Structures are given as structure tokens and as C-alpha cells.
N, C-alpha and C positions, 0 to 999 in steps of 0.2 A: 316523411321526417321516418317514418319506421323501415324505410329501405336503408335508409342513411345507416342508422341501427342498427340495421341486421349484419351492414356490411362492414361496421367499425369495430364492433365485439371482436367478430371472429378473429381482426386482426391484429387487437392489443393481447386477446389472449396470447396469441400467439407470440407477439413480442416481449411480452412481459419478465418470461424468466431472463431474456439477455437483459431489462434494465435490473431486475432484481442481482442480478450476479456483477452490474457495472457501479451498483449504487454500495454490493459491500465490496468492490473492490476501491472506490471510493473513498468506504470510510473507514479502513483498514488498511491505508498505506500513506504515503506523505507526500502526493500527488492532486496537484489544484488539481479540480473538477474543470474541465476544458467548457466551451461556451456550449449550447443548446445541441447544436449541429454535432459538437465534437463529442458531444454525450450518447447523442441519437447516433453515428455510427459505430462507436466501440459498443451501444446495446447490439444493435444490429451485425455485429461483427461476434460477439460471444452467442447469440439468437442462434446461428449456423451453425456455431459448432454445437451447443445444446442439444439442437433438434438432427446434427448430425448422430451423436452421441446416443442422443433417444431412439433415432431410429434404428440403431446397432444394436440396442438392446433389446426392443423390440422385435428383429428379424433373430435374434438369440432366442431370444425366451419363447417367441413361435414354432423356432427351431426345435428344443428341448419340449416343447409340450406336444408338439408332433410325435418324437424320438421317444421319451420317457413318461414323461405325469402332465396334467394339466394342470393346473395352479389356479389360472381363470381365463378370465377374457381380456384381449388386448385392444379393448376400446378409447375411445377420447379421454375417460376418466383415469384409466392406469396412463397416457401418453400425460398429461398436465400432472398428474401426481410424480410423475418420474421426469417429467421437465423442470417439476420445482424443485427437487433433489438433487437433479444432475447443476442446476442453478447454483445454487449453494454452495454445493461439493468444489463446483466451477471458480466460486469468485474467492472461496476460501484458499484453493492451490492455487491462483493467480498471486491472490496476495502473499502465502507464503514463500513461493517462487522469486516474488518482486523484494520483498522483505529483506528476506535470507541474501539475496545477490546470486543463487546459484543457477537463474537464467539467464544472465549475464554472465554471467562466470565461466560457463560451456560457451558459450556464442563466442566468447574473447578468446577461450582457449583454441575454439574450432577456428579463427582469425575469418569469423563474422562481424565482429564491430570492437570498439574498442569503447564502448558505452558500459555504463556501469545502470545497475537498476534506480538506482537513486533517482530524486527528478532535480540536482544539478549539484555541483563539484564541490559546494559549501557543504551541506547536505553530507557528499560522499567521504567526506575529508573526519567530522566528525562519526558516521557510520564505520570507517573499515578501521581507523585508530583509536582506539578506545584507549585513551590517556587522560592526564589529569593536564588542562589547560591555565594560561595563562591570558585574562581578558585586556586588554588594552582600552581603556577606556578614555573617551575626553576630561580632559581638565589634566592630563600625566596622570592619571590612579592606575593602578593595577591591582587584578584581584585575582588570587589563585584558587582552582579547587580543581571538584571533581567531574565534569557534566554528564550531569545524572537525564537533563532533559534542553535539547538546543532547537532554535526554529529552525525551519523549514529553508528558509530564506534571510540573508544577513541584513535585508532593511527591515523586517515585521517580526515580532514574536517576542518570545522573554528567555535566558535562560535560567536554568534553576542549576545550581552548582554546591554541592556538598562539601561539608568541611570548609568553608570558604577564608580567605587569611587576605589582609592586605600584604603587596608585598613593596616593600621602600626602593630605593635608588640601586643598593646593594644586594637584594635581593631579598634580606631577611624578611621573613611568613611572621604577620602578627594576626593571630586569627582573630574572627571576629566574633567567638564564645555562640554560635546558633549552628544547628545543625545543616541549616538551608539556606540559600541565600536567593534570590529571585531580581532579574536585572534587564532592562527593555535592551532588543538587541541596537534599537536609533542608540542608546549609550556606549558603543563598543565599536572603537575605529578600527582595531583588527585584533586578530586569537593567535595565538603562540599554542602550537602542541607541546607540551612537556614531552619527555623519555621517559617518565615516570608512567607506569601503569597503575592499577587501581592492584 
């Protein structure tokens, strides 16, 4: 048993930065967590990049130390510290690139993909077109307002609509007199994006 523990602990220490970056990514983006195998694969990919970057930083610092000035010792403690820092920074950077859509915008510009950074077309439409919406509800009711928050998928979650108003058949607005209105996505049949922006 002691031999197994001695082998498993270094492996976990090696993989933890990748799991930290994966956790940050799925915590701060709209993507659903994949199954356990998918999370492990993504953690391994992050681990590969993190340890590559840390190895590069180590080589650079050793070269600077040999040529100019020694700041300290490049040991396992330094590697662990830099791995933790790079894991957090890489996790935050990937969240920033995905949430802002910069990575996929560049890849679309380069002709590599036609996809967006959003988890699905539903989320992409709300994310790209910042404007008022008309929610067509069941039982032929419509509500108009600014979508402050919306579900990642059309089948689950809630809409948070600011300055909501009911719409009649002629398009006349009847304000609800509240700042925000929350409605379950299952009550929405379809969504119309208005031309009016905030």
C-alpha cells in the first residue's frame, strides 16, 4: 500500500494544475461540464500546456541566473509554485478568450472554423445580439424587455427580463411596474430579437 501511495501522490501533484485550470474554465464559462472522462482529457491537455510553460520559465530563469543574477533555487517547490500560478492564469485566460469570443473570431477570420465560442446557437444569438427581446409564451402571451440573463439552453433555466412589459396583439406595451421579471424557459415557445438596443 505504501508503494502505491508513493507512486500516486507524485502523479496527482503533476496533474493538479490541469484540474485547477479545468475547474476554473467550467466555473467561469457557460459550457456544461463533460463526463468524467472528458474532464480528465481536458485536464491532461491543460497539464501538458502548463508544464510546457513552466519548463520554459525554468529554463529562462536558470539562463538569467547563470548570466546575470541568481534569485533562488529552481527546485520542486519553485516548480509547484509556478505550476499553480500558470494554472490559474491559463484558466482565466481561456475563460477570457472564450467568453469574449476572441479565439473563435480569429479562427473564423483565418478560415479554420465557422463555429463560435458559445456552447450552442441559442446562447450565441443572445450573446452576439445585445438587444431587447419579445418572449412568445405559451397561451399566446408575449412579454417584452431587456434580457439581463438568459438560459444556456432553450429547455432549462430562467430568463431575467429588465423593464418588462406585456404586449397585446397590436404591439401595445403594458409595463408590469417592476424592475425585473424572471420566467422559466420552459414557458417560452420562441424568442424574437428586437431591433431596439439598450
